[in-house]
C-alpha positions as CSV (number, residue, x, y, z in Angstrom):
1,M,17.3,1.7,-16.7
2,Q,16.2,4.5,-18.9
3,S,12.8,4.8,-16.9
4,N,15.0,5.1,-14.0
5,I,17.3,8.0,-15.4
6,D,13.9,9.9,-16.7
7,K,12.7,10.1,-13.0
8,K,15.7,11.3,-11.8
9,L,16.0,14.1,-14.6
10,I,12.2,15.3,-13.5
11,V,13.2,15.4,-10.6
12,G,15.9,17.5,-11.0
13,F,13.6,19.7,-13.0
14,F,11.2,19.9,-10.5
15,C,13.6,21.0,-8.0
16,V,14.4,23.8,-10.0
17,S,11.1,24.9,-11.1
18,E,11.0,25.9,-7.3
19,Q,13.7,28.6,-7.9
20,K,11.1,30.9,-9.7
21,N,14.1,31.8,-12.4
22,E,13.1,31.9,-16.1
23,N,16.3,32.3,-17.7
24,L,17.9,29.2,-15.4
25,I,14.3,27.2,-16.2
26,Q,15.0,27.6,-19.9
27,L,18.9,26.6,-19.5
28,L,18.7,23.6,-18.0
29,A,15.5,22.9,-19.5
30,L,17.6,22.9,-22.9
31,L,20.7,21.0,-20.8
32,G,18.4,18.4,-19.6
33,Y,17.1,17.8,-23.4
34,L,21.2,17.9,-25.1
35,L,22.0,15.2,-21.8
36,S,19.2,13.2,-22.9
37,V,20.0,12.7,-26.0
38,K,23.8,12.1,-25.0
39,L,22.9,9.8,-22.0
40,R,21.8,7.2,-24.4
41,Q,25.5,7.0,-25.1
42,T,27.2,8.1,-21.5
43,G,24.7,7.0,-19.3
44,F,24.9,7.5,-15.7
45,W,28.3,9.5,-16.0
46,G,26.0,12.3,-17.9
47,L,23.6,12.2,-15.7
48,Q,26.1,12.8,-12.7
49,M,27.5,15.6,-15.0
50,M,23.9,17.3,-15.2
51,Q,23.8,17.4,-11.5
52,K,26.9,18.9,-10.6
53,A,25.7,21.9,-13.2
54,I,22.3,22.3,-12.1
55,L,24.1,22.2,-8.4
56,L,27.1,25.4,-9.8
57,T,23.7,27.0,-11.2
58,L,21.3,27.2,-8.6
59,S,24.3,28.1,-6.1
60,S,25.4,30.4,-8.5
61,T,22.5,32.6,-9.2
62,P,21.3,35.0,-6.4
């Protein structure tokens, strides 16, 4: 289960890195690190929240 979550996180960061926005990448890297610690407690719910955060951040950047 844990390796599956890790793969999804990696894929999410790969999509973000395509945007070439350094501040955004750093912010999401920090968010991802904090959530990856929390994922051990929250499970799939934490992953869904992270995906929503990534989508909201990407849609709000010019």
